[in-house]
C-alpha positions in Angstrom: 14.6 31.5 -2.2 13.8 33.5 1.1 16.5 36.2 1.9 17.5 34.6 5.3 18.9 31.4 3.7 20.8 33.7 1.4 22.3 35.1 4.9 22.5 31.8 6.3 24.5 30.5 3.1 26.7 33.4 3.3 27.5 32.8 7.0 28.9 28.8 6.8 30.4 29.6 3.4 32.5 33.0 4.6 33.1 31.5 7.7 34.6 28.3 6.4 36.4 30.3 3.7 38.1 32.3 6.4 39.4 29.7 8.5 40.4 28.0 5.2 42.4 31.2 4.2 44.2 31.3 7.4 45.4 27.8 6.8 46.6 28.1 3.2 48.2 31.5 4.1 51.1 29.9 6.1 52.7 28.4 2.9 51.6 30.7 0.4 51.9 34.6 0.1 49.1 36.6 0.1 49.2 37.5 -3.5 50.0 33.9 -4.8 47.1 32.7 -2.8 44.9 35.3 -3.7 45.3 34.8 -7.6 44.7 31.2 -7.3 41.8 31.5 -5.3 40.3 34.0 -7.9 41.4 31.3 -10.6 39.3 28.4 -9.0 36.5 31.0 -8.2 36.4 31.9 -11.7 36.3 28.2 -12.7 33.1 27.9 -11.0 31.5 31.0 -12.1 32.3 30.0 -15.6 30.2 26.3 -15.1 27.3 28.9 -13.8 27.7 31.3 -16.8 25.7 28.8 -19.1 22.6 29.4 -16.8 23.0 33.3 -16.3 21.8 36.1 -18.7 24.8 37.8 -19.2 23.4 40.6 -20.9 24.8 44.0 -19.3 25.3 47.7 -20.3 28.3 49.2 -20.7 27.8 51.7 -17.8 27.1 48.5 -15.2 30.4 47.1 -16.5 32.5 50.2 -15.9 31.0 50.2 -12.5 32.0 46.4 -11.9 35.5 46.9 -13.5 35.8 50.0 -11.0 34.7 47.7 -8.2 37.2 45.4 -8.9 39.9 47.7 -8.9 39.0 48.7 -5.2 38.4 44.8 -4.3 41.4 43.6 -5.4 43.4 45.7 -3.3 40.9 44.8 -0.6 41.7 41.3 -1.0 44.9 41.0 -1.3 45.5 43.5 2.1 42.7 41.2 3.5 44.9 38.2 3.0 48.3 39.7 3.9 46.5 40.8 7.4 45.0 37.2 7.7 48.6 35.9 7.3 50.3 38.4 9.7 47.6 38.5 12.5 45.0 36.3 14.2 42.1 35.3 12.1 40.1 35.9 15.1 41.2 39.5 15.3 41.4 40.4 11.7 37.7 39.0 10.8 36.1 41.5 13.5 37.8 44.3 12.5 36.5 43.7 9.2 33.3 44.7 10.5 33.9 48.2 10.5 33.1 48.5 6.7 29.9 50.0 7.5 31.1 52.2 10.1 33.5 53.6 7.7 30.8 53.9 5.1 29.1 55.9 7.6 31.7 58.1 8.5 32.4 58.8 4.8 28.7 59.7 4.3 29.0 61.6 7.5 31.8 63.9 6.2 31.0 64.1 2.4 27.5 63.8 2.4 26.3 65.8 5.5 24.9 62.5 7.0 22.9 63.5 10.2 24.3 62.4 13.4 21.3 61.3 15.5 21.7 59.8 19.3 21.8 56.4 18.2 24.5 56.8 15.8 26.7 58.7 18.8 25.8 55.7 21.0 26.7 53.6 18.1 30.0 55.3 17.4 30.9 55.1 21.1 30.3 51.1 21.3 32.4 50.9 18.5 35.3 52.8 20.1 34.6 50.5 22.9 35.0 47.3 21.3 38.1 48.2 19.1 39.6 49.6 22.3 39.0 45.9 24.1 39.8 43.8 21.0 43.4 45.6 21.2 44.1 45.2 24.3 47.3 43.7 25.0 49.2 42.3 28.7 50.6 45.9 29.5 47.8 47.0 32.3 48.1 50.7 30.5 45.1 52.8 29.4 47.2 53.5 26.1 48.5 49.9 25.8 46.0 49.2 22.9 47.0 52.0 20.9 50.7 51.5 21.5 50.0 47.8 20.4 48.2 48.5 17.5 51.3 50.8 16.4 54.4 48.3 17.6 52.3 45.6 15.7 51.8 47.8 12.4 48.0 46.3 13.0 47.1 49.5 10.9 47.8 47.2 7.9 44.0 45.9 8.6 42.4 49.2 8.1 43.5 49.2 4.4 41.2 46.7 2.9 38.4 48.1 5.4 38.9 51.3 3.6 38.9 49.4 0.0 35.9 47.3 1.0 34.2 50.3 2.2 34.3 52.3 -1.0 33.6 48.7 -2.9 30.2 48.6 -0.6 28.9 51.6 -1.8 29.4 50.9 -5.5 28.0 47.4 -4.6 25.0 48.6 -3.7 24.4 51.0 -6.7 25.2 48.4 -9.2 23.1 45.7 -7.6 19.7 47.7 -8.3 20.1 47.4 -12.3 22.4 44.2 -12.7 21.6 40.4 -11.4 23.6 39.0 -8.6 24.8 36.2 -10.8 26.0 38.7 -13.8 27.6 40.7 -11.0 29.5 38.0 -9.9 30.3 36.6 -13.7 32.2 39.9 -14.5 33.5 40.8 -11.1 35.4 37.5 -11.1 36.9 37.8 -14.8 38.1 41.4 -14.0 39.4 39.9 -10.9 41.2 37.3 -12.5 42.6 39.5 -15.0 44.0 42.4 -12.4 45.4 39.2 -10.3 47.1 38.1 -13.4 49.0 41.4 -14.1 50.1 41.4 -10.8 51.3 37.5 -10.6 53.0 38.6 -13.9 54.5 41.9 -13.1 56.1 40.2 -9.7 57.0 37.1 -11.4 55.5 34.7 -9.4 53.8 32.4 -12.2 56.3 29.5 -11.0 55.3 29.8 -7.3 51.6 29.6 -8.6 52.3 26.5 -10.5 53.7 24.7 -7.3 51.1 25.9 -4.9 48.4 24.5 -7.5 50.0 21.0 -7.7 50.6 20.7 -4.0 47.0 22.4 -2.9 44.5 21.7 -5.8 41.6 20.0 -3.4 42.1 22.8 -1.2 42.1 25.7 -3.4 39.3 23.9 -5.2 37.3 24.3 -1.7 37.9 27.7 -1.1 37.1 28.3 -4.8 33.7 27.2 -4.2 33.1 28.7 -0.6 34.2 32.1 -2.3 31.4 31.7 -5.0 28.9 30.6 -2.2 29.8 33.4 -0.1 29.3 36.0 -2.9 25.8 34.4 -4.1 24.9 34.6 -0.6 26.1 38.2 0.1 24.7 39.6 -3.0 21.8 38.2 -3.3 20.8 38.9 0.4 21.9 42.7 -0.1 19.7 43.1 -3.6 16.6 41.7 -1.5 16.6 43.6 1.7 17.5 46.9 3.2 21.6 47.5 3.9 21.1 48.2 7.3 19.2 45.1 8.5 21.7 42.7 6.0 24.6 43.8 7.0 24.9 43.1 11.0 23.6 39.3 9.7 26.5 39.0 7.2 28.4 40.4 10.1 27.6 37.3 12.6 30.1 35.2 10.5 32.7 36.8 12.5 31.7 35.3 15.7 31.8 31.9 13.9 35.2 32.1 12.9 36.3 33.6 16.4 34.7 30.3 18.3 36.7 27.9 15.6 40.1 30.0 15.8 40.4 28.9 18.7 40.1 25.3 18.7 41.5 25.0 15.2 44.5 27.9 15.5 44.9 27.5 19.2 44.4 31.4 19.2 44.1 33.4 22.5 41.5 35.7 24.5 38.5 34.0 22.2 36.0 35.0 25.3 37.1 38.7 25.4 37.1 38.7 21.3 33.5 37.4 20.9 32.5 39.7 23.4 34.1 42.7 22.1 32.7 41.6 18.6 29.4 41.2 20.3 29.5 44.9 21.0 30.9 46.2 17.6 28.0 44.6 16.0 25.6 46.1 18.3 27.1 49.5 17.7 27.1 49.0 13.9 23.3 48.2 14.0 22.8 51.3 15.9 24.8 53.5 13.6 22.5 52.2 10.7 19.2 52.4 12.4 
């Protein structure tokens, strides 16, 4: 299967998943939603396991467990952000993951700063400024609005997913993407089960499943489809080519969020997100 088809598969599934997530989070807490989503995703993975080679070395398994810890925190705070803010704001902000990966490499690995990368950083900065513009006509209004509405919450999943992005690429060198998804789903479920048990939210989980079984079934399917698309595309092509294409799913989410949730400033968000993606492409060049 050509790698570009995996990209298309990801864009369609991830866009639908995020829009569905926003809808279901109107009634469920982020933790309850994250756990149920993981359970249904695991159900599809178990069915797939009959057709997957589950052989894996202990180092790769430990790496996947480590990834699951960061990803569990990332998923929780991402869903918390989806619940608190507009999906048309959170989704483009999540595109900053490659940007944070580059910043980490710049600081800790001595990554060189070229002219293209510098221009990319400038474009990303300008796009973030535009995304956070408020009604107040003040140069500092984006910063004030960011702090006032506690939008720094969105930064947490970006940091966690930046770490997993680095570890994902390293692990996928030696592990089949489907095998990777299988073990990651198991660790995900265990992590969230511990959190759900500790916070005594099992009754809420049972109630939510009974009320929204069909919706969570769809969410679970979309989750696995998007993961298959993402990890296969990442394993088949250079990350510098794959990442910008994966980020285009945010444009789809923004377009539909205006129609489905009546979210505001859609043209500005589309323009800002496009500039952000161009900036990321320059940084990854």
